[in-house]
C-alpha positions as CSV (number, residue, x, y, z in Angstrom):
1,X,11.6,-26.5,3.6
2,X,9.1,-23.7,3.5
3,X,8.7,-22.1,0.0
4,X,8.0,-18.3,0.1
5,X,6.6,-17.0,-3.2
6,X,7.5,-13.7,-4.4
7,X,7.4,-11.6,-7.4
8,X,10.9,-10.8,-9.0
9,X,11.0,-7.2,-8.5
10,X,13.7,-5.6,-6.3
11,X,11.1,-4.3,-3.8
12,X,9.2,-7.5,-3.6
13,X,12.3,-9.6,-3.1
14,X,13.5,-7.3,-0.3
15,X,10.2,-7.6,1.4
16,X,10.0,-11.2,1.0
17,X,13.6,-11.7,2.2
18,X,12.8,-9.8,5.5
19,X,10.2,-12.2,6.3
20,X,12.3,-15.2,5.5
21,X,14.8,-13.8,7.8
22,X,12.4,-13.9,10.7
23,X,11.4,-17.2,10.1
24,X,14.9,-18.6,9.9
25,X,15.8,-17.0,13.2
26,X,13.0,-19.1,14.5
27,X,14.7,-22.4,13.0
28,X,12.3,-22.6,9.9
29,X,14.2,-23.3,6.7
30,X,13.0,-21.1,3.9
31,X,13.7,-20.8,0.2
32,X,12.4,-17.9,-2.0
33,X,10.5,-19.0,-5.1
34,X,10.0,-16.4,-7.7
35,X,6.5,-16.4,-9.2
36,X,6.3,-14.7,-12.5
37,X,3.1,-12.9,-12.5
38,X,0.9,-11.8,-15.3
39,X,1.7,-8.2,-14.7
40,X,5.6,-9.1,-15.2
41,X,5.4,-10.6,-18.8
42,X,2.2,-9.3,-20.3
43,X,2.3,-6.4,-22.5
44,X,-0.2,-3.6,-21.6
45,X,-0.8,-1.3,-18.8
46,X,-1.2,-2.3,-15.3
47,X,-4.7,-0.9,-15.2
48,X,-5.7,-3.1,-18.2
49,X,-4.2,-6.2,-16.4
50,X,-6.6,-5.8,-13.6
51,X,-4.6,-3.0,-11.5
52,X,-2.4,-3.8,-8.5
53,X,-4.6,-6.9,-7.9
54,X,-3.2,-8.7,-10.9
55,X,0.2,-9.4,-9.0
56,X,-1.6,-10.7,-5.9
57,X,-4.0,-13.0,-8.0
58,X,-1.0,-14.8,-9.6
59,X,0.8,-15.1,-6.1
60,X,-2.4,-16.6,-4.5
61,X,-3.0,-19.0,-7.4
62,X,0.5,-20.3,-6.8
63,X,-0.1,-20.7,-3.2
64,X,-3.6,-22.4,-3.7
65,X,-2.1,-24.7,-6.2
66,X,0.8,-25.5,-4.0
67,X,3.6,-24.1,-5.9
68,X,4.6,-22.1,-2.6
69,X,3.6,-22.3,1.0
70,X,3.6,-18.6,1.9
71,X,3.2,-15.4,-0.1
72,X,4.3,-12.1,1.0
73,X,2.4,-9.0,-0.1
74,X,2.5,-5.4,0.5
75,X,-0.6,-5.3,2.5
76,X,-2.2,-2.0,0.8
77,X,-1.8,-3.6,-2.6
78,X,-4.2,-6.5,-1.7
79,X,-7.7,-6.5,-3.0
80,X,-10.0,-6.3,0.0
81,X,-12.0,-9.4,-0.9
82,X,-11.0,-12.5,0.9
83,X,-9.9,-15.7,-1.1
84,X,-11.6,-19.1,0.0
85,X,-8.9,-21.4,1.3
86,X,-6.3,-18.4,2.1
87,X,-5.7,-16.4,5.2
88,X,-3.4,-13.6,6.3
89,X,-1.3,-15.8,8.6
90,X,0.8,-13.2,10.0
91,X,1.5,-9.3,9.7
92,X,5.0,-8.6,11.1
93,X,5.9,-5.5,12.9
94,X,4.8,-2.6,10.7
95,X,7.3,-0.1,9.0
96,X,6.5,3.7,8.4
97,X,3.3,4.6,7.4
98,X,4.1,8.0,6.2
99,X,4.5,9.4,2.7
100,X,7.9,11.2,1.9
101,X,8.8,13.9,-0.4
102,X,12.1,13.4,-2.3
103,X,13.4,16.8,-3.4
104,X,16.0,19.4,-3.0
105,X,14.2,20.7,0.3
106,X,10.7,20.6,1.8
107,X,7.5,20.9,-0.2
108,X,7.0,24.4,1.3
109,X,10.1,25.6,-0.1
110,X,9.4,24.8,-3.7
111,X,8.7,27.7,-6.1
112,X,5.4,28.1,-7.4
113,X,4.8,26.1,-10.7
114,X,7.3,23.5,-9.5
115,X,6.6,20.0,-10.6
116,X,6.2,16.9,-8.3
117,X,5.6,13.6,-9.3
118,X,3.5,10.8,-7.8
119,X,1.5,7.7,-9.1
120,X,-1.0,8.1,-6.5
121,X,-4.4,9.8,-6.9
122,X,-4.5,10.1,-3.0
123,X,-1.1,11.9,-2.8
124,X,-2.0,14.0,-5.9
125,X,-5.2,15.2,-4.2
126,X,-3.3,15.9,-0.9
127,X,-0.4,17.6,-2.7
128,X,-3.0,20.1,-4.6
129,X,-4.5,20.8,-1.0
130,X,-1.1,21.6,0.6
131,X,0.3,23.5,-2.6
132,X,-2.4,24.3,-5.3
133,X,0.3,26.2,-7.0
134,X,2.3,23.2,-8.1
135,X,2.1,21.2,-10.9
136,X,1.4,17.5,-10.1
137,X,2.7,14.9,-12.6
138,X,1.4,11.4,-13.0
139,X,4.4,9.1,-12.9
140,X,5.1,5.2,-13.2
141,X,7.9,2.7,-12.5
142,X,9.8,1.4,-9.8
143,X,11.4,3.3,-7.0
144,X,14.6,3.8,-8.7
145,X,13.0,5.0,-12.1
146,X,10.9,7.6,-10.2
147,X,13.8,8.8,-8.1
148,X,15.7,9.3,-11.4
149,X,12.9,11.7,-12.5
150,X,14.2,14.3,-10.2
151,X,16.3,17.3,-11.5
152,X,18.6,16.4,-8.7
153,X,19.5,13.3,-11.0
154,X,19.1,15.1,-14.4
155,X,15.4,14.3,-14.6
156,X,12.4,16.7,-15.4
157,X,10.7,16.8,-11.9
158,X,11.6,19.1,-9.0
159,X,10.4,16.2,-6.6
160,X,8.5,13.1,-6.1
161,X,6.3,11.7,-3.5
162,X,6.8,8.0,-2.5
163,X,6.1,5.8,0.5
164,X,8.8,6.0,3.3
165,X,8.4,2.2,3.8
166,X,9.4,1.4,0.3
167,X,12.4,3.7,0.3
168,X,13.7,2.5,3.7
169,X,13.3,-1.2,2.4
170,X,15.7,-0.4,-0.5
171,X,18.0,1.5,1.6
172,X,17.0,5.0,-0.1
173,X,16.1,7.0,3.0
174,X,19.1,9.1,2.0
175,X,16.4,10.5,-0.9
176,X,13.9,11.8,1.7
177,X,13.9,15.5,2.1
178,X,10.6,15.6,4.1
179,X,8.6,13.2,5.8
180,X,4.9,14.2,5.7
181,X,2.7,13.9,9.0
182,X,-0.6,12.2,8.9
183,X,-2.2,15.6,9.2
184,X,-0.4,16.7,6.2
185,X,-1.0,13.6,4.2
186,X,-3.1,10.8,5.3
187,X,-1.4,7.6,4.5
188,X,-3.0,4.9,2.1
189,X,-4.7,2.2,4.0
190,X,-2.3,-0.5,5.2
191,X,0.7,1.3,4.0
192,X,3.9,0.2,5.3
193,X,2.4,-3.2,6.4
194,X,3.3,-6.6,5.0
195,X,0.8,-9.5,4.8
196,X,2.0,-12.9,5.0
197,X,-0.5,-15.1,3.3
198,X,-0.8,-18.9,3.8
199,X,-3.5,-21.7,3.2
200,X,-6.0,-21.9,5.8
201,X,-4.8,-25.2,7.2
202,X,-1.5,-23.2,8.3
203,X,-3.3,-20.5,10.2
204,X,-1.6,-20.0,13.6
205,X,-5.2,-19.9,15.3
206,X,-6.3,-23.3,13.8
207,X,-3.1,-25.3,12.9
208,X,-0.4,-26.7,15.0
209,X,2.2,-27.4,12.2
210,X,5.7,-25.9,12.8
211,X,4.8,-23.2,10.0
212,X,1.6,-22.4,11.9
213,X,3.7,-22.0,15.1
214,X,6.4,-19.8,13.5
215,X,3.7,-17.5,11.7
216,X,2.1,-16.8,15.3
217,X,5.8,-15.8,16.6
218,X,6.3,-13.1,13.8
219,X,2.7,-11.7,14.3
220,X,2.4,-8.2,15.5
221,X,-1.1,-7.6,17.0
222,X,-1.0,-3.9,16.6
223,X,0.2,-3.9,13.0
224,X,-2.4,-6.4,12.1
225,X,-5.4,-4.7,13.7
226,X,-4.3,-1.3,12.2
227,X,-4.0,-2.8,8.7
228,X,-7.4,-4.6,8.9
229,X,-9.1,-1.5,10.1
230,X,-7.6,0.8,7.6
231,X,-8.4,-1.6,4.7
232,X,-12.0,-2.0,5.9
233,X,-12.6,1.6,5.2
234,X,-11.8,1.0,1.5
235,X,-14.1,-2.0,1.7
236,X,-17.0,-0.1,3.3
237,X,-16.6,2.7,0.7
238,X,-16.5,0.3,-2.2
239,X,-13.6,2.2,-3.3
240,X,-11.5,1.5,-6.6
241,X,-7.8,1.5,-6.7
242,X,-7.7,5.1,-7.9
243,X,-10.0,6.8,-5.4
244,X,-8.3,9.4,-3.2
245,X,-8.7,7.7,0.2
246,X,-6.7,7.8,3.3
247,X,-6.6,5.9,6.5
248,X,-4.5,5.8,9.6
249,X,-4.7,3.7,12.8
250,X,-2.7,4.2,16.0
251,X,-2.6,2.8,19.4
252,X,-4.2,4.8,22.2
253,X,-4.5,4.2,25.8
254,X,-6.5,0.7,26.0
255,X,-7.3,0.5,22.2
256,X,-6.8,2.2,18.8
257,X,-7.9,5.4,16.9
258,X,-8.8,5.1,13.3
259,X,-9.0,8.1,11.0
260,X,-10.4,8.0,7.5
261,X,-10.7,10.5,5.0
262,X,-11.9,11.1,1.3
263,X,-10.4,14.1,-0.7
264,X,-11.7,15.6,-3.8
265,X,-9.1,15.1,-6.7
266,X,-8.5,18.9,-7.0
267,X,-7.7,19.0,-3.2
268,X,-10.3,21.5,-2.4
269,X,-12.6,19.3,-0.4
270,X,-11.9,16.8,2.3
271,X,-14.3,14.7,4.7
272,X,-12.9,13.0,7.6
273,X,-14.1,10.5,10.3
274,X,-13.0,8.5,13.2
275,X,-13.6,6.0,15.8
276,X,-11.8,4.0,18.6
277,X,-11.9,0.3,18.9
278,X,-10.6,-2.1,21.5
279,X,-7.8,-4.8,20.8
280,X,-9.0,-7.1,23.9
281,X,-10.8,-9.8,21.9
282,X,-9.3,-13.1,22.6
283,X,-8.7,-14.6,19.1
284,X,-7.2,-13.5,16.0
285,X,-10.7,-13.8,14.1
286,X,-12.3,-11.8,16.8
287,X,-9.7,-9.0,16.7
288,X,-9.8,-8.9,13.0
289,X,-13.7,-8.7,13.1
290,X,-13.4,-5.9,15.5
291,X,-10.8,-3.9,13.6
292,X,-13.1,-4.5,10.3
293,X,-16.1,-3.2,12.1
294,X,-14.3,-0.1,13.0
295,X,-13.2,0.4,9.4
296,X,-16.7,-0.1,8.1
297,X,-18.3,2.4,10.6
298,X,-15.8,5.1,9.6
299,X,-16.7,4.3,6.0
300,X,-20.3,4.6,6.6
301,X,-19.8,8.0,8.2
302,X,-17.8,9.2,5.3
303,X,-20.5,8.1,3.0
304,X,-23.4,9.9,5.3
305,X,-21.1,13.2,5.0
306,X,-21.3,13.1,1.3
307,X,-18.1,11.2,0.2
308,X,-19.7,10.0,-3.0
309,X,-20.3,13.5,-3.9
310,X,-17.0,15.0,-3.8
311,X,-15.1,12.4,-5.8
312,X,-15.5,9.1,-7.8
313,X,-15.1,6.5,-5.3
314,X,-15.2,3.8,-7.9
315,X,-12.3,5.2,-10.0
316,X,-10.0,2.8,-11.3
317,X,-6.6,3.4,-12.9
318,X,-8.1,2.5,-16.3
319,X,-10.4,5.5,-16.2
320,X,-7.9,8.2,-14.7
321,X,-7.7,11.4,-16.9
322,X,-5.0,14.1,-16.3
323,X,-6.5,17.1,-14.7
324,X,-5.6,20.7,-15.9
325,X,-2.4,20.6,-13.5
326,X,-1.3,17.2,-14.2
327,X,0.1,15.3,-17.2
328,X,1.1,11.6,-17.8
329,X,4.7,11.6,-19.2
330,X,5.1,8.2,-20.7
331,X,7.7,8.0,-23.2
332,X,10.3,5.5,-24.7
333,X,13.0,4.9,-22.3
334,X,10.9,6.2,-19.5
335,X,9.3,3.5,-17.0
336,X,5.5,3.8,-17.7
337,X,2.4,1.7,-17.7
338,X,4.1,-1.0,-19.8
339,X,7.0,-1.4,-17.2
340,X,6.9,-5.0,-15.9
341,X,9.3,-3.9,-13.0
342,X,7.0,-1.4,-11.5
343,X,6.7,-1.7,-7.7
344,X,2.8,-1.2,-7.1
345,X,3.6,-0.7,-3.4
346,X,5.6,2.5,-4.3
347,X,2.2,4.0,-5.8
């Protein structure tokens, strides 16, 4: 029996159950093991607990200590630094990478001065670029809590922006009024991808256990390459968890095209860079390295163009401050920074 570690939130369980189902169809017996993370039971903001990495750290500790055999993460919420003894054993087929607007109509149809909520500085910056006349509101909470902030449900916001993948996994695609293109809103690095982490000895490229074989069978080569390349943009920029950075890789004829961008928080400046790379390497580690090098190349080009001068690349959520057109609305009864059920992957 394979023990698959997961957080207890609805989105985390849904993601883990999808991987468990993939493995079960291959004849692998799987049971979900709920791992109570520091962020789930400690008082205080997610930022003070170490940002989104606190959830991954607890799952990784459980994996290293043998409390579980696998852990499923939203790839974009994983810290970029590797952990000795652990590897990304599989990246299943990727869900939608796009961001989605959930409101009464499209973003373009909102009245001037309308309020739009997001917990992501990257989305906030691009919202301001698209509609500088809107009021961008900093929000927290899980997907359901954020959707409930809309005036459509008696809340205080005209709309919210969330990851389409998270909405789809929770069966809430009905809330989407507009799906943004990558040209309108460049996604977060690795958005929509899941990372199935295992101990090094169970890696499909080194091990021969039934688990290693099964992980190799649920792997999607393009999903893995795109997620690794996009994450390497963050690595190369040494970007903090609140830096407005986007990246998107997609298949082209004979390879993959990677685009990265850094946006000023007020949305007035944007720097972009891109490159292409091959998926022809023979081993998984070789393909991972090729993807990483592509991401580092894009990051260096962004730095050469002046990325560090247009925004604070080291920004963390601990140091975020509302701008003139944004406000943090955390009040009793409203899911906020102390909310243990926040779905970090909805950011």
